[in-house]
N, C-alpha and C positions, 0 to 999 in steps of 0.2 A: 367537044362537043357540048355546043351554049344552050339553051335550052327556053333564048328574051323572044319573045312573042312566039308561040304555039297554038294553035288555039286548040281546046284538048273538044271531041265527039263526044257532043251525048249520047245517050241512048232513049231510041223513042220506043219501040219497044214495046209493051204490057206487059206487067209480069205479078201474079195471081202470089198477095201477102203470104209470106211466108210465116206464121206461129210461130211463136215458141216453143219450148221444150214442156211448157207446166200451161198452155194457154189450147187445148186445144179444145175440142169441139167433144161437147156431150153425148155422153153414150149412152143411147133410147135404152128403156128397159119396160116390155111389157108391160106393162100395170093394168088392173083388176080396180071397181070402183071402189074404194072404202063406204064398208056403211060405216053407223056413228058405233056400236061395239063394238069395230076396227079400228076407228081414231082411239075410241078411251081405254082399249087393248090396248095399244099400245102407246098411247101416251103412262100407263103406266106401267110397262116393260123396259121403257126408254128413263121414267124417273127413280126404278128400280137400279138400272142401269148406273145407271148418275152417285147413286148415293152405295150401292154395293163395292161401286168404281171399278165396273167390271165394263168394256169396250166395247164385247162383240151380242152381251146384249141389252146394252142403246141405241146399238147400232142397228137390230132386227125391231123392234120398239119401232125407229124410224120407221124402216121399211115395208111396218106393220101398218101406219097409220100411212105414209104415201101410196098403199097398196102396190106396192114393188114384191115383195115378199112371197113370191110364188104361188099362194093359196087359189088352189081351184083352177090347178093349170093341167096338173096328172088329168088323165079321160079315164084310166082304168089301176 
């Protein structure tokens, strides 16, 4: 069987672009408006975590600064 002169048909249907393994959509986190005090406290916590080499504390500081630490989310 020879394949000389055969034409290949291309698909014209549009498919949604598949995302890679690591390029997912950002997850939406519940946010509150961080106060200046929150920003300062978060920065201090982040700095402490960096100096003490404690990634959990550093992350907690970042969450505090961004208002995604979950403060004020519990009614009672």
